[in-house]
N, C-alpha and C positions, 0 to 999 in steps of 0.2 A: 723137663719140657714144661716152659711157662710160654704163655700166651701175652703176658705181657710186653709191651716195645722194646728193644736194645737199641736204645741212640744212643751219639757221638754227638758230642757238642765242643762248637769250638768258640773262645772271647781270645778276644786281640783290641780292646776296647782303647787299651792305656799302655800301660809299659807288662803287662801281665800276658805269654803265649800259656795260655790254658787249654787245656785241651780231658776234657774229662766224656765217660762212660755209663750210661743207666741202664738198668731194667725197671722199669718203670719209674716204682718210685725208693729202689735199692742200688749204690755206689757202687760201682764196678774196679773204674780207677778216676783217677782223680792227677795228672800231669802236669805240671807247671814250667815253664820256662822263665825267669823273671830278669827283667834288663836293668832291675833298680839299682847297682851299682856300676854300673855305666852311665845313668841319670846323675849321682851323686855329688859328684866337683862341679855341676852345674844345680847344685841346689830344685832342682828339681827332673820333672821331665820335660826331654827335648825329642814333639813329635817325630821328625827326620830320623832321629837315632830310634826312638821308639818301631816305628814301623819296619828300620833295616831289621834290626837286631828280630821283631817277628817271622821275615821271611827266611833268615837261617834257620832259626829255631821250628818252624812247623813241622816240615815232615820228620822228624826225631822224635817231637812232643807227641804227634798221631801214633808215631809205630811204637812210640815208649808206653803210653796209653792200650791199646792193642793186646800186648804181650801182660802188662797190668792184668787185663782185665780178661785174661784166656781168650779173648774170641780172634775172631777173622774180620777183615775188611765187608767180607762177603755175607757174613750172621746180621749185618747192620740191617734193621727197618727205618733208617733216615739220617740226614745229618742235618742237625739246629748250626747255628751262625749268629754272634751277635750283629743284627744291621744296625743298630744307632743306638742311642747315644753313644759319643766316643772321638777318640778325634779321627779325624775323616781316613789320613793315609792308614794309622794303622786298621783302621776297621776295614778298610778295602782290601790290605793283605787274606785278613782271616776271611771275609766274603770269596774272595777268590778262588782259596783253597777248597771252602767248601761247595761254590761249584763243583771246583776241579773234580770231588771226590763227589759228589753224589755222581754227574755225569759218569764220569766210568765204572759204576756201581750200576746203575739205572736204579737209583734210591730218592725218594721225596727230597725234597730241599725246605728246611724253614727257618727262615730268618724272623729272628726273634729278637726282643727288646732289652736293653742291657736291664736296665731297673726291674722287669716286673722277673727277670731274671735271679736274682737277687733276691727277690720275695718266697720266688716257687725250690731255691735251694731247700730250703727249709724243710720241708718235705720228704728229703733226703733222710733226716735226722728224726724228722718229728712224728711222722705219717703227712697223712694230707690234709691240708689247707682249711680249716673250717672257713666258710660260707656266712656270711663275710667277714674277713680280715684287713684288720687296720694295722697299716706297716710303714715302719719307721727305716727309712734306707739314709745311711750315713757317711758319707767318702770324701774324700778328696776334690771332687766335681758336685757330688748330691748332697744336699739335704732335703728330703722329703719325707713329707705325711701322705702314705696313699690308702684311699679305701680299696678295696678288692672285692668283687663281689663273685667274679671268674676268673681266672689268673689267665684264661688266655682268651679273655674278651672282653673285660669289662673290671678296668684300674681306674679310681679316680683322682685325679689329685685333687686333696686339702691343703694343704700349705707346701711351702718352697720356702728357698733360702732366695733373699734381693740383691745379693752380694759374695762377699766369701761364702765357701760353704765350712762345715765345718771342721774336715781335713785340711784343707786347703788353709786354716788358719791358724793350725796344730803343727804343720810346716813353718806359716811362718814365724810365727814364736819362736820355735826350735833354730833356728836361725837368725833371730836378734839375737838369741841365750849362745850362740855358739855350739849348739850340743848334732848339728849332723840333719842328714837327712836317709827316710823319710823322719817325720816330726811325733808322727804319732805314737811309734813302739818308744823312743826316749823320752816325750812328755808323761807318759805313762809311767815309764820306768821312774824317773824320778818323781815324780809329785807321793809316790808311793812311801816316800821319807820325808815328806814335807805338809805342813799344814795348810790344808784348806780353807780356813778361814781368816789365814796371816791380811793377808789385802782382799779390799772391798772392790773387785772387779765388776765393772757393769754387767747389767744380763738384758741384752739387747731385743725389741720389742714387745715389754712385759709388763706396756703399761693398758688400762682400759678403755681407750683409743687407739692401741695397736693391732693389727690381724692375726685377730686367736691364731691362724697355725702356720702362717710364716716364720725364718727365722733371718736373722741379721748380726752377722760376727764380725764386721768389717770392725765396728762403733770398738768394740771387743778386743781387738787385737792394734788397734791405736793407741787401744786406754796403758795394754798391758806394754808395747814398745816406748809410750812415752813413760812411764814409770819405770823401765829399766832404764832411759838413756838419760832420766832425772839421780838416778839414783849416780850412775859411771858422772856424770856431769861433777855431779860434788864430790866425788872420790870416795865414794861409799863401797863395800861391797855389796852385789847382787845377790839375794837368797834364792841360788836358782833352783832348790828343792819348793821351797813356800812358791813363789813365782810359778812355778810350773804345776802347783797344787791349786793356787787361788785361781789358776786359769781355767786348766782343766777342768774344775766345779763350777765355773760361771757356767758354761759348756751345757756340761751334763746335765745341769740344773734345769737349762734354756729348756734345749733335747727332750726331756725325761717327762717335765711339766706337761709339756706343751701336746706332746701324745696321750699321757693320758688323760689332759680335758678331751681329747679329739674323741678318744673313744667312750669318754663318756656325754657327752653331746650327743655322737648318733648312738649309744645305746650297739658295741661292742664289746663283746668282755673278751676280743683277744687280741692282743698285741704283738709284732713280730717285729725284730728290729735285725736289718739286715746290713750291710754297705762296710768296707774297709773299719772305721769308728768302729763299730760294733764290736770289735775284739777291745775294745778300751775296757780295762779291769772296772774302771768306777762308773763308768756307763752302764752294766751290766749290774753289779750291785743295786747302785742309785734307782733301776728302770725293778726289779725285785721287788726291791722295798715297796716303792711306789703302787704298782699294781697291786700286791696282796694288798696294802691297806684299800684300795679301790675296787679290790674283788676284779680283779682284770689277770685271764692269764697270759703268761709273757712267754713269747717261746723268741727264740736264739738261738742261732746254728754256733758250732763251734767254731774259736776264731780262723782254722781254717780256710771254710766255708763260706765266712764272713766277708775275704778279701775279697781278690774278682780271681777268676776261675771254670774252669772248663765244664764241673760237675756244673754248677746254678741254668749253664746253657743247654745243656743234655738235656737237668731236669723238667726244664718249658718244654725243650723239643718232645720229649716224652709223654708228655702231659698233652700235646696239640694232639701227638698221632693217637692215643687213649680216647682222645675225644671227636676224631676224625674233625680235624679244621683244616683245612686247606692247604696245598702246598704252598709255597713261596715257584712264584716267574724265573725263566734261568736270568732275566733281564735284571733279576733284584740286582739292589744298589745298597752301599753304605749309605748314611743317613746321620749323620753326626749333633743333629737337634732332632731325632725323632722323639714322638710324642710319647710318655706314657701310656694314653690311652690307644693305642697301637700297641698291644700287645706282643704281634706278629705282624709280619707282612703277607698278607697273601695276595695266592696268582690266581691262574685259573685250570679250567678243569681239564686243558689240554696241555698242560705246562711238561709233561716227563713224556707227553707220546715220545720226542724224540731217542731217549733214553730206553730202547727195549733191550738191551744187549751188556753184558756187565766185562768194563771194558779190563775192570781193575784187575791187576795179576801178581 
């Protein structure tokens, strides 16, 4: 037996229906139902398709997670859910489900931030987060540098993408190369057999007068697309593997260079990398090399915990319970643009007075 909080987390910000269960910082279950195949024919995520997929997968995925964890819903100490940012319709499905379960069980509800959850998930693999921690989050929707003094209450943005996020650029270049969707894994695979120095693609926002910590991948995306179009127009073969490797190198070079610089400037000796693009093999290698050279300790969760999942939401929810943070109100709503400065959406002291009985059976 343990007094560590047992929390179920629900993640539906995009196309993954994720349900995780953690006890303290120990992962008990990580169930995911993905609708990526339903979006592949469109070349990207379709919000309405994602919302409907979440609705269909929610209850079976929760049941699967409870079975995997070997616990019952009555055993839970709280329900955590991604309240934002993300796709509005997809978020609403998760928030509505979390409210229903929390009300029926008479348990506290915690609406948490998707980005803060990506940081907190590292606790499930490497133990408690150092305070402060610098976090580089890279995914299809976000490229952010964040400084976390307290993951439950104090997360400060250092820099962010001003146009295309890194993962979005991967998807678009994969489409130009006719490699399919999602682009991240397939670009990574082709790049392993290519030359990263074959083509000198640009590094955005790396000039002396550019913002030190912001990212821009739109210019890179355009440069790669034009290079490919020029080769095709000339009737020449496109060296797909070299293009993939050179493009990938341009992305991870900028990401790691700016992250290490932020750590040095802020005097932080830990860098955490999360988000779907953190599964990229070259990003992991280059980040490790540069962190070791700078005397910075690198923390990167295993690939499955980098992509969207319920475990990361449960991890942050458990931290909220452990630190006695206020639960969310029953009028909690989805916020597609929830700022990372709000790691969770608190409520009022009386929020759970209406939920005295356990209605779940």
